[in-house]
C-alpha positions as CSV (number, residue, x, y, z in Angstrom):
1,M,20.5,-39.1,-10.1
2,A,22.4,-36.6,-7.5
3,R,24.1,-34.9,-10.4
4,R,21.0,-34.5,-12.5
5,R,18.9,-33.2,-10.0
6,M,21.9,-30.6,-9.0
7,H,21.6,-29.3,-12.2
8,K,18.3,-29.0,-12.5
9,N,18.4,-27.0,-9.5
10,W,20.9,-25.4,-11.1
11,A,18.8,-24.0,-14.0
12,L,15.7,-23.8,-12.2
13,T,17.7,-20.8,-9.8
14,G,19.3,-19.4,-13.6
15,T,16.1,-19.4,-15.0
16,M,14.2,-17.8,-12.3
17,T,16.6,-15.2,-11.6
18,L,16.6,-13.6,-15.4
19,I,12.9,-13.7,-15.1
20,A,13.0,-11.9,-12.0
21,V,15.8,-9.2,-13.6
22,V,14.1,-9.2,-16.9
23,I,10.8,-7.9,-14.8
24,N,12.6,-5.3,-12.5
25,L,14.1,-4.1,-15.2
26,P,12.9,-0.6,-15.2
27,I,13.7,-0.6,-11.8
28,I,17.2,-1.5,-11.6
29,L,17.3,0.9,-14.4
30,M,16.5,3.9,-12.3
31,V,18.2,2.9,-8.9
32,L,21.6,3.0,-11.1
33,N,20.7,6.2,-13.1
34,S,19.9,8.3,-9.8
35,F,24.3,7.5,-9.1
36,Q,24.1,9.1,-12.1
37,P,24.2,12.9,-12.7
38,T,21.2,14.6,-15.1
39,E,23.7,15.4,-17.9
40,A,25.0,11.7,-18.4
41,I,21.2,10.4,-18.2
42,V,20.4,12.3,-21.1
43,A,23.3,12.0,-23.3
44,R,23.0,8.0,-22.0
45,L,26.3,7.7,-21.7
46,T,26.2,4.0,-20.3
47,I,24.0,2.4,-18.0
48,I,25.6,1.3,-15.4
49,P,27.6,4.6,-13.3
50,R,31.4,5.2,-14.2
51,D,31.7,7.2,-11.3
52,P,28.7,6.5,-9.1
53,S,28.1,9.5,-6.8
54,L,25.5,10.1,-4.2
55,Q,24.8,14.3,-5.2
56,N,21.5,13.5,-6.2
57,Y,20.9,12.0,-2.9
58,L,22.8,14.9,-0.9
59,F,20.4,17.3,-3.0
60,L,17.2,15.8,-2.7
61,M,18.0,15.5,1.2
62,E,19.4,18.8,1.8
63,E,18.2,21.6,-0.6
64,T,14.2,19.8,-1.1
65,P,11.5,19.4,1.1
66,F,11.7,15.5,0.2
67,L,11.6,14.3,3.8
68,S,8.2,16.5,4.5
69,Y,6.6,15.1,1.7
70,L,7.5,11.5,2.5
71,R,7.0,12.2,6.2
72,N,3.3,13.4,5.3
73,S,2.5,10.1,2.6
74,V,3.5,8.3,5.2
75,V,1.8,9.4,7.8
76,T,-1.6,9.6,5.5
77,A,-1.0,6.5,4.5
78,L,-0.4,4.8,7.8
79,G,-3.6,6.9,8.3
80,A,-6.1,5.6,6.0
81,T,-4.7,2.3,6.7
82,V,-5.4,1.9,10.3
83,F,-9.1,3.6,9.2
84,S,-10.1,1.8,6.9
85,L,-8.9,-2.0,8.5
86,F,-11.0,-0.6,11.5
87,C,-14.3,-0.1,9.9
88,A,-13.5,-3.3,7.3
89,V,-12.3,-6.0,10.1
90,F,-16.1,-5.3,11.6
91,A,-18.1,-4.9,8.2
92,G,-16.4,-7.8,6.9
93,Y,-16.7,-10.2,10.0
94,A,-20.5,-8.8,9.7
95,L,-20.6,-9.7,6.6
96,S,-19.3,-13.0,6.3
97,R,-21.5,-13.8,9.8
98,F,-24.6,-12.2,10.2
99,K,-27.9,-12.5,7.4
100,N,-30.2,-9.7,7.5
101,R,-31.7,-6.9,5.3
102,L,-29.7,-4.2,6.5
103,L,-26.7,-6.3,5.9
104,D,-27.7,-6.9,2.5
105,I,-28.4,-3.3,2.1
106,Y,-25.0,-2.6,3.1
107,S,-23.5,-4.8,0.9
108,T,-25.3,-3.5,-2.1
109,G,-24.5,0.0,-1.1
110,L,-20.9,-1.4,-1.4
111,F,-20.7,-2.3,-4.7
112,A,-22.6,1.4,-5.6
113,V,-19.9,3.0,-4.4
114,Q,-17.8,1.4,-6.3
115,M,-18.9,2.2,-10.0
116,F,-18.5,5.5,-9.1
117,P,-15.3,7.5,-9.5
118,I,-14.1,9.5,-7.1
119,I,-13.4,12.8,-9.0
120,L,-17.2,12.8,-9.5
121,A,-17.6,13.7,-5.5
122,L,-13.8,15.7,-5.4
123,I,-16.0,19.5,-5.4
124,P,-18.4,18.2,-2.8
125,L,-15.7,17.1,-0.5
126,F,-14.0,19.9,-0.8
127,L,-16.6,22.9,-0.2
128,L,-17.0,20.0,2.5
129,F,-13.6,20.1,4.2
130,R,-12.8,24.3,3.5
131,P,-15.6,25.4,6.2
132,L,-14.0,22.4,8.3
133,G,-10.5,23.8,8.0
134,L,-9.5,20.6,6.5
135,I,-8.0,21.4,3.2
136,D,-3.9,21.7,3.7
137,T,-4.0,19.1,6.3
138,P,-3.2,15.1,6.3
139,L,-6.8,14.2,7.8
140,S,-8.7,15.4,4.3
141,V,-6.4,13.1,2.4
142,I,-6.5,10.2,5.5
143,I,-10.6,10.5,5.3
144,V,-10.8,9.9,1.5
145,Y,-8.5,7.5,1.5
146,G,-10.0,5.7,4.4
147,V,-13.5,6.1,1.7
148,I,-11.4,4.8,-1.2
149,N,-10.2,1.8,0.3
150,L,-13.3,0.9,2.4
151,P,-15.4,-1.0,0.4
152,F,-12.2,-3.1,-1.6
153,V,-10.7,-3.9,1.7
154,T,-14.3,-4.8,3.3
155,W,-14.9,-7.5,0.0
156,M,-11.6,-8.5,0.9
157,A,-12.0,-9.0,4.9
158,R,-15.2,-10.9,4.2
159,S,-13.3,-13.8,1.9
160,Y,-10.6,-13.8,4.5
161,F,-13.5,-14.5,7.5
162,D,-15.4,-17.1,4.6
163,T,-11.9,-19.7,5.7
164,I,-12.2,-19.5,9.2
165,P,-14.1,-22.2,10.1
166,R,-17.3,-21.7,12.5
167,E,-16.8,-24.6,14.6
168,L,-14.1,-23.0,16.0
169,E,-16.8,-20.0,17.2
170,E,-19.4,-22.5,18.1
171,A,-16.2,-24.2,20.6
172,A,-15.6,-21.1,22.2
173,L,-19.1,-19.7,22.9
174,I,-19.8,-23.3,24.4
175,D,-16.8,-23.0,26.7
176,G,-18.6,-19.5,27.7
177,C,-17.2,-17.1,25.5
178,G,-19.6,-14.4,24.2
179,H,-20.0,-13.0,20.4
180,F,-17.1,-9.9,20.9
181,G,-15.4,-12.8,23.2
182,T,-15.0,-15.1,20.4
183,F,-14.6,-12.0,17.7
184,F,-11.2,-10.9,19.8
185,R,-9.8,-14.5,20.9
186,V,-10.4,-16.5,18.6
187,V,-11.4,-15.0,15.6
188,L,-9.2,-11.9,15.2
189,P,-6.1,-13.7,16.0
190,L,-6.8,-16.6,12.5
191,S,-7.1,-13.4,10.3
192,G,-3.3,-12.3,10.6
193,P,-2.4,-13.4,7.5
194,G,-5.8,-11.9,5.9
195,L,-5.7,-8.7,7.8
196,A,-1.8,-7.9,6.4
197,A,-2.7,-9.0,2.7
198,V,-5.7,-6.0,3.1
199,S,-3.4,-3.5,4.6
200,I,-0.9,-4.1,2.0
201,F,-3.3,-3.5,-0.3
202,A,-5.1,-0.3,1.7
203,F,-1.6,1.4,2.2
204,L,-0.4,1.0,-1.3
205,L,-3.5,2.6,-2.9
206,A,-3.2,5.7,-0.5
207,Y,1.1,6.2,-0.5
208,N,0.5,6.1,-4.1
209,E,-2.6,8.2,-5.3
210,F,-2.2,11.8,-6.6
211,F,-5.2,13.5,-7.8
212,V,-7.4,13.7,-4.2
213,A,-4.0,14.8,-2.6
214,N,-3.1,17.2,-5.8
215,V,-7.0,18.8,-5.1
216,F,-6.7,18.9,-0.5
217,L,-2.7,19.6,-0.4
218,R,-1.8,23.1,-1.6
219,T,1.3,23.8,-0.3
220,K,4.5,22.4,-0.1
221,A,4.9,21.8,4.1
222,A,1.1,19.1,3.7
223,M,2.3,17.9,0.0
224,T,3.0,14.0,0.0
225,L,5.4,11.9,-2.2
226,P,3.3,12.0,-5.6
227,V,2.3,15.1,-5.6
228,G,6.0,16.7,-4.5
229,I,8.1,14.8,-6.9
230,Q,6.6,16.0,-9.6
231,M,8.1,19.3,-9.1
232,F,11.1,17.8,-10.4
233,L,8.9,17.9,-13.8
234,Q,9.5,21.6,-15.4
235,Q,8.1,22.9,-18.4
236,F,11.0,23.0,-20.5
237,S,13.9,20.5,-18.4
238,T,13.8,17.6,-15.8
239,D,15.8,16.9,-12.9
240,W,16.4,13.4,-14.1
241,G,18.6,12.7,-11.4
242,S,16.9,14.0,-8.5
243,L,13.8,12.0,-10.1
244,T,15.7,8.9,-10.5
245,A,16.8,9.3,-6.7
246,A,13.4,10.4,-5.1
247,A,11.7,7.7,-7.0
248,S,14.2,5.3,-5.7
249,V,13.4,6.5,-2.1
250,T,10.0,6.3,-2.4
251,M,10.3,2.7,-3.2
252,L,11.3,2.0,0.6
253,P,8.8,2.3,2.0
254,T,6.5,-0.4,0.3
255,L,9.5,-2.6,0.4
256,I,10.1,-2.4,4.0
257,L,6.3,-2.6,4.4
258,F,6.3,-6.2,2.4
259,L,9.2,-7.3,4.5
260,F,7.5,-7.2,7.5
261,V,4.2,-8.1,6.7
262,Q,5.6,-11.1,4.8
263,K,6.0,-13.2,7.9
264,F,3.1,-12.7,8.9
265,I,1.5,-14.2,5.7
266,T,4.0,-17.3,5.3
267,H,3.4,-18.1,8.8
268,G,-0.2,-18.6,8.2
269,A,-0.4,-20.0,5.1
270,I,2.3,-22.6,7.3
271,A,0.4,-23.0,10.4
272,G,-3.3,-23.3,8.5
273,G,-1.9,-26.2,6.4
274,V,-1.0,-28.4,9.3
275,K,-3.6,-30.5,11.1
276,G,-3.7,-31.2,14.2
């Protein structure tokens, strides 16, 4: 029985590993190609580099403003995430715990905002931001990304607050906590896993967005990664080596974010499954 169980575990592990490799095959090929020159990639000489080198990465760091693009993307994505998460926490809690006509109108307004594509507001926003000196600055895209994220992350936050028992808040109120004290001391610490998931979605949406950044950020010093990477795509040729290297480095911030937030989600799931 023990040997059969061991064989079953090995078979399951092998199957899951194969599925993971197939799903991530495009990413694996992209990373492998980043260690080859453009000529070898275009000629399709081999998938695995025969003479791997860091030439594409050195060119990326020394000859292009890639690090500036990366810094701008991280700053704008973090700024938009903090802004939208700060607003969504209070709005989601209010929608979850309180019922009145004003909140019903706000809730309906969230659905109405999601019906309209952001492209309809870009020209009015551009005309509004230009006199304020916000064009070609990170603040402009942070504001737009935060507003774009707000309806979705608010509903995510509300859904998670709905899972937190009201009895915990009632017990805190009986012990002398006010509504704000109950929120900050009881509800907010328990909502860590939910806020982690909300932050991931908000960060990814802002980090990967191209169209808004392409409209409001006009110079290389202010461009984000999605806008800056398109510079490797020329009219008659493409620098595939530098492009794959840039795409590989671009994945690192999101990977680090997932690794950092994963423990909070796992901790929350385990803690939520234990009864006192």
